[in-house]
C-alpha positions in Angstrom: -160.1 -73.5 41.8 -158.6 -70.0 41.6 -161.5 -68.8 39.5 -164.0 -70.2 42.0 -162.3 -68.5 44.9 -162.2 -65.2 43.0 -165.9 -65.6 42.2 -166.7 -66.2 45.9 -164.6 -63.2 46.9 -166.3 -61.0 44.4 -169.7 -62.2 45.6 -168.7 -61.5 49.2 -167.6 -58.0 48.2 -170.9 -57.2 46.5 -172.8 -58.6 49.5 -170.8 -56.4 51.9 -171.3 -53.3 49.6 -175.0 -53.9 49.5 -175.3 -54.3 53.3 -173.3 -51.1 53.8 -175.5 -49.2 51.3 -178.6 -50.4 53.1 -177.3 -49.5 56.5 -176.2 -46.0 55.4 -179.1 -45.0 53.2 -182.2 -46.2 55.2 -181.6 -43.8 58.1 -181.1 -40.9 55.7 -184.5 -41.7 54.0 -186.2 -41.7 57.4 -184.4 -38.7 58.9 -184.3 -36.3 55.9 -187.5 -37.4 54.0 -189.7 -38.4 56.9 -191.5 -41.6 57.8 -193.4 -42.0 54.4 -190.2 -41.5 52.5 -188.3 -44.0 54.6 -191.1 -46.6 54.3 -191.4 -46.1 50.6 -187.6 -46.4 50.1 -187.2 -49.5 52.3 -190.2 -51.1 50.6 -188.7 -50.4 47.2 -185.4 -52.0 48.2 -187.2 -55.0 49.6 -189.3 -55.5 46.5 -186.4 -55.1 44.0 -184.2 -57.5 45.9 -187.0 -60.1 46.3 -188.0 -60.0 42.6 -184.4 -60.1 41.3 -183.4 -62.9 43.6 -186.5 -64.9 42.7 -185.9 -64.4 38.9 -182.2 -65.3 39.4 -183.0 -68.6 41.2 -185.7 -69.5 38.6 -183.3 -68.9 35.6 -180.2 -70.5 37.3 -180.0 -73.4 34.8 -181.1 -71.4 31.7 -179.1 -69.5 29.2 -180.4 -66.2 30.5 -178.7 -66.7 33.9 -175.7 -64.5 33.1 -177.9 -61.6 32.0 -180.2 -61.9 35.0 -177.1 -62.0 37.3 -175.8 -58.8 35.6 -179.2 -57.2 36.2 -179.1 -58.5 39.8 -175.8 -56.9 40.6 -176.7 -53.5 39.0 -179.1 -52.9 41.9 -176.0 -52.0 44.0 -175.3 -49.0 41.8 -179.0 -47.9 41.6 -179.4 -47.5 45.4 -178.0 -43.9 45.7 -180.2 -42.8 42.8 -183.2 -44.4 44.4 -182.5 -42.5 47.6 -182.1 -39.2 45.7 -185.4 -39.8 43.9 -187.4 -40.5 47.0 -185.9 -37.6 48.9 -186.8 -35.2 46.1 -190.2 -36.8 45.6 -191.4 -36.6 49.2 -190.0 -33.1 49.7 -192.9 -31.7 47.7 -195.5 -34.5 47.7 -198.2 -34.8 50.5 -199.1 -38.3 51.7 -202.0 -39.8 49.8 -205.1 -40.8 51.8 -205.7 -43.9 49.6 -204.5 -47.3 50.5 -201.2 -48.2 48.7 -198.6 -51.0 49.0 -196.5 -48.8 51.4 -199.4 -48.8 53.9 -199.5 -52.6 53.8 -195.7 -52.6 54.3 -196.1 -50.2 57.3 -198.8 -52.4 58.8 -196.5 -55.5 58.5 -193.5 -53.7 60.0 -195.4 -52.2 62.9 -197.1 -55.5 63.8 -194.0 -57.7 63.5 -192.7 -56.8 66.9 -193.7 -60.2 68.5 -192.1 -62.2 65.7 -188.8 -60.3 65.5 -188.4 -60.0 69.3 -189.1 -63.7 70.0 -186.9 -64.8 67.0 -184.1 -62.7 68.4 -184.4 -64.4 71.8 -184.4 -67.9 70.2 -181.4 -67.1 68.1 -179.6 -65.6 71.1 -180.2 -68.8 73.0 -178.9 -70.9 70.2 -175.7 -68.7 70.1 -175.3 -69.0 73.9 -175.5 -72.8 73.8 -173.2 -73.0 70.8 -170.5 -71.0 72.6 -170.8 -73.2 75.7 -170.7 -76.5 73.8 -167.8 -75.3 71.6 -165.7 -74.3 74.6 -166.6 -77.5 76.4 -165.5 -79.6 73.3 -162.2 -77.7 73.0 -161.5 -78.2 76.7 -162.1 -81.9 76.6 -160.4 -82.7 73.2 -157.8 -80.0 72.7 -156.4 -78.4 75.9 -157.2 -77.5 79.4 -156.2 -74.0 78.6 -159.6 -73.5 77.0 -161.1 -73.9 80.5 -159.1 -70.8 81.5 -160.5 -69.0 78.5 -164.0 -70.0 79.6 -163.4 -68.9 83.2 -162.0 -65.5 82.1 -164.8 -64.9 79.6 -167.4 -65.9 82.1 -165.9 -63.5 84.7 -165.7 -60.6 82.3 -169.2 -61.1 81.0 -170.7 -61.5 84.5 -168.8 -58.4 85.8 -170.0 -56.3 82.9 -173.6 -57.5 83.4 -173.5 -56.7 87.1 -172.1 -53.3 86.4 -175.0 -52.4 84.1 -177.4 -53.9 86.7 -175.8 -51.6 89.3 -176.4 -48.6 87.0 -180.1 -49.5 86.8 -180.5 -49.2 90.6 -178.4 -46.0 90.9 -179.9 -44.0 88.0 -182.7 -41.5 88.6 -185.1 -43.8 86.9 -188.8 -44.1 87.5 -190.5 -47.5 87.1 -194.0 -48.6 88.0 -194.7 -51.5 90.4 -195.6 -54.1 87.7 -192.4 -53.5 85.7 -190.4 -53.5 88.9 -191.8 -56.8 89.9 -191.2 -58.3 86.5 -187.6 -57.0 86.5 -186.9 -58.5 89.9 -188.5 -61.8 89.0 -186.6 -62.0 85.7 -183.2 -61.4 87.4 -184.0 -63.9 90.2 -185.0 -66.6 87.7 -182.0 -65.9 85.5 -179.6 -66.3 88.4 -181.4 -69.4 89.7 -181.5 -71.1 86.3 -177.8 -70.3 85.7 -176.7 -71.6 89.1 -178.7 -74.8 88.5 -177.0 -75.3 85.2 -173.6 -74.9 86.7 -174.1 -77.0 89.9 -175.9 -79.8 88.0 -173.3 -79.9 85.2 -176.0 -79.7 82.6 -175.0 -76.2 81.7 -171.7 -74.2 82.0 -170.4 -71.0 83.5 -170.1 -69.3 80.1 -173.7 -70.2 79.2 -175.0 -68.8 82.6 -173.0 -65.6 82.2 -174.1 -65.0 78.7 -177.7 -65.7 79.6 -177.4 -63.1 82.4 -175.9 -60.6 80.0 -178.7 -61.1 77.4 -181.4 -60.6 80.1 -179.7 -57.4 81.2 -179.6 -56.3 77.6 -183.3 -57.0 77.2 -184.0 -54.9 80.3 -182.1 -52.0 78.9 -184.0 -52.4 75.6 -187.3 -52.5 77.4 -186.9 -49.0 78.9 -185.8 -46.2 76.5 -184.3 -44.1 79.4 -181.9 -46.9 80.3 -181.0 -47.5 76.7 -180.2 -43.8 76.1 -178.1 -43.6 79.3 -176.1 -46.7 78.4 -175.5 -45.2 75.0 -174.2 -42.0 76.5 -171.9 -44.1 78.8 -170.6 -46.1 75.9 -170.0 -42.9 73.8 -168.1 -41.3 76.7 -166.0 -44.5 77.1 -165.2 -44.6 73.4 -164.2 -40.9 73.5 -161.9 -41.4 76.5 -160.4 -44.5 74.9 -159.7 -42.6 71.7 -158.1 -39.7 73.6 -155.9 -42.0 75.6 -154.7 -43.9 72.5 -153.9 -40.6 70.8 -151.8 -39.6 73.8 -150.1 -42.9 74.1 -149.1 -43.5 70.5 -145.7 -42.0 69.8 -145.2 -39.3 67.2 -144.3 -40.4 63.7 -141.0 -39.5 62.2 -140.8 -36.1 60.6 -140.3 -37.6 57.1 -143.6 -39.5 57.2 -145.4 -36.4 58.6 -144.1 -34.2 55.9 -145.1 -36.7 53.2 -148.6 -37.1 54.5 -149.0 -33.3 54.9 -148.0 -32.7 51.3 -150.0 -35.7 49.9 -153.4 -34.8 51.5 -153.8 -31.3 49.9 -152.7 -32.7 46.6 -155.3 -35.5 46.7 -158.0 -33.1 47.9 -157.5 -30.8 45.0 -157.2 -33.5 42.3 -159.9 -36.0 43.3 -162.9 -36.1 41.0 -166.1 -34.4 42.1 -167.7 -37.9 42.2 -165.3 -39.1 44.9 -165.9 -35.9 46.9 -169.6 -36.4 46.7 -169.4 -40.0 47.8 -167.2 -38.9 50.7 -169.7 -36.3 51.8 -172.5 -38.8 51.5 -170.7 -41.2 53.7 -170.0 -38.6 56.3 -173.7 -37.4 56.4 -174.9 -41.0 56.5 -172.7 -41.9 59.5 -173.8 -38.9 61.4 -177.4 -40.1 61.1 -176.5 -43.5 62.7 -177.0 -43.2 66.4 -175.2 -45.5 68.8 -178.3 -47.3 70.1 -179.4 -48.0 66.5 -176.0 -49.3 65.5 -175.7 -51.5 68.6 -179.2 -53.0 68.1 -178.7 -53.5 64.4 -175.3 -55.1 65.0 -176.6 -57.5 67.6 -179.6 -58.6 65.6 -177.6 -59.2 62.5 -175.0 -61.1 64.5 -177.4 -63.4 66.2 -179.5 -64.0 63.1 -176.4 -64.8 61.0 -175.0 -67.1 63.7 -178.3 -69.0 63.8 -178.0 -69.7 60.0 -174.6 -71.3 60.8 -175.7 -73.1 64.0 -178.9 -74.7 62.8 -177.3 -76.6 59.9 -174.7 -78.0 62.3 -177.5 -79.2 64.5 -179.2 -80.9 61.6 -175.8 -82.4 60.5 -175.1 -83.6 64.0 -178.5 -85.3 64.3 -177.5 -87.7 61.5 -174.7 -89.2 63.6 -175.0 -91.1 66.8 -174.1 -89.3 70.0 -170.7 -90.4 71.2 -168.1 -89.2 73.6 -164.7 -90.1 72.2 -161.7 -90.4 74.6 -159.5 -87.4 74.9 -156.3 -89.3 74.4 -156.5 -92.7 72.5 -155.0 -95.6 74.4 -153.2 -97.5 71.7 -153.7 -95.7 68.4 -152.4 -92.4 67.1 -154.6 -89.4 67.0 -154.9 -89.7 63.2 -156.0 -93.3 63.3 -158.4 -92.6 66.1 -160.0 -89.8 64.1 -160.3 -92.1 61.1 -161.8 -94.9 63.0 -164.4 -92.6 64.6 -165.3 -91.3 61.2 -165.6 -94.8 59.8 -167.9 -95.9 62.7 -170.1 -92.9 62.1 -170.2 -93.6 58.4 -171.1 -97.3 59.0 -173.9 -96.4 61.4 -175.9 -94.5 58.7 -176.2 -95.7 55.1 -175.0 -93.2 52.5 -178.4 -93.1 50.8 -180.1 -92.0 54.0 -177.6 -89.2 54.5 -178.2 -87.9 51.0 -182.0 -88.0 51.5 -181.8 -86.2 54.8 -179.3 -83.5 53.8 -181.0 -82.5 50.5 -184.0 -80.7 51.9 -181.7 -79.0 54.5 -179.4 -77.7 51.7 -182.4 -76.4 49.7 -183.8 -74.6 52.8 -180.4 -73.1 53.6 -179.9 -71.8 50.0 -183.3 -70.1 50.3 -182.4 -68.6 53.6 -179.0 -67.2 52.3 -180.6 -66.0 49.1 -183.4 -64.0 50.8 -181.5 -63.0 54.0 -181.0 -59.3 52.8 -184.8 -59.1 52.5 -185.1 -60.0 56.2 -182.3 -57.5 57.0 -184.2 -54.7 55.3 -187.4 -55.7 57.1 -185.7 -55.9 60.5 -183.8 -52.6 59.9 -187.0 -50.8 58.9 -188.6 -52.1 62.1 -185.7 -50.7 64.1 -186.1 -47.3 62.4 -189.8 -47.3 63.2 -189.0 -48.2 66.8 -186.5 -45.4 67.3 -188.8 -43.0 65.5 -191.6 -43.7 68.0 -194.0 -45.2 65.3 -194.6 -48.6 66.9 -197.3 -47.2 69.2 -197.5 -46.9 73.0 -200.7 -48.8 73.7 -201.6 -52.5 73.2 -205.0 -53.6 74.2 -204.9 -57.1 75.7 -208.4 -57.2 77.0 -211.6 -55.2 76.2 -211.7 -55.2 72.5 -215.5 -54.9 72.4 -217.2 -51.6 73.0 -219.4 -52.8 75.8 -216.5 -54.0 78.0 -216.1 -52.2 81.3 -212.7 -53.7 82.0 -209.7 -53.1 79.7 -206.0 -54.1 79.9 -203.7 -51.8 78.0 -199.9 -52.2 78.0 -196.9 -50.8 76.2 -196.4 -53.0 73.2 -192.6 -52.8 73.2 -192.3 -53.5 76.9 -194.8 -56.3 76.8 -193.1 -58.2 74.0 -189.7 -57.8 75.6 -191.0 -59.3 78.8 -192.5 -62.2 76.8 -189.2 -62.6 75.0 -187.3 -62.8 78.3 -189.8 -65.3 79.7 -189.7 -67.4 76.6 -185.9 -67.5 76.5 -185.7 -68.5 80.2 -188.4 -71.2 79.7 -186.6 -72.7 76.7 -183.2 -72.8 78.5 -184.9 -74.4 81.5 -186.4 -77.0 79.3 -183.1 -77.6 77.6 -181.4 -78.1 81.0 -184.2 -80.4 82.2 -184.0 -82.6 79.1 -180.2 -82.8 79.1 -178.9 -85.8 81.1 -175.3 -85.5 80.1 -173.0 -84.9 83.0 -170.8 -82.6 80.9 -173.5 -80.5 79.4 -175.2 -80.7 76.0 -173.2 -81.8 72.9 -175.8 -81.6 70.1 -173.7 -79.2 68.2 -170.3 -80.9 68.6 -171.3 -84.6 68.7 -170.2 -85.2 65.1 -166.9 -83.3 65.3 -163.9 -85.5 64.6 -161.1 -85.9 67.2 -157.6 -85.6 65.7 
């Protein structure tokens, strides 16, 4: 058991190291080497990880698995060398006019805006409903104090969303009539749908507040001027907070200060050159990460990762009948009540049927977890192309043929953001309409045991 835990901890450490290297090196490739360098570097990372992961999964039950795993983990140490190679290669090489795999990679990244945007909205809605159902379950089966947590969280979230809405209407910000109409309609629908969910009991306050916050975030992402202004406000807030903390923290004792003052020069003069190079590399990499890029990346990674945890729970909950166990058992202890509920759910479904329904789900989840870094690299490259202005500014919706006298051209990023907001609101409305439970949905928590 100890060896298994150590192995999982080591795998988690390697996964974190790989993610950190990708986050730090991809902006350097785009900023220092240019767009062709960044695309070639990200495509190489994607290809290496995809090939090694595929070979590792194929040889999992063979005698070559250990050697393939060793090769799989060596890619973590090759990433800095790959970055150096591409930076030096593209510093002297001119782009080739011929079609190459990088051009195909660029085409896929540039035209993936609809998929990534709508997937982000769907995963965000899953996360919103998961938070609402979880807090509702804890309020019913654990303690009424969770209702206070829900109220405070809803109030803070709504206040923050309203503050950023206020900033939209007070900024010196120009918007055309169509976008202004869409903005007002989206906010009106969001407030109306949230209020309907609260009043009817089919939703909850925390779900409505989080939905409002997500729509406000999408509005800021739709207009670059708003996003830059919000980033400047957040940077100023962080700077003020840091200054306040430095002033409030009491001074350390003189003995500790003298020890640190003597140890820092000693370490600086005796560290190997390799460590100094790594430190300078980290500093330069962090300087290339802007606040909007970090916030967008952190949000996307969070909602996509949360979806990989929520979807299996929904599949698992669908194997059990929906039940609403009492909060306090009448004549049995909490432990016996939990056991009886578990036995009832076990009797209702034969063991063979559970195994047959869970096996495909486990296989799909393994594939998702195995290839998730490939999606991270793809989504991160899309973000870099977005913030580099490479996604284009015109999307022709009508008038593809040359003889057409009427054309409809829109901004692609704004268009798909509006589609994402409309899709998210439509899905949440459909969820509220199909939910007949007086205490909100419980698809995620229906199989949880009551202790």
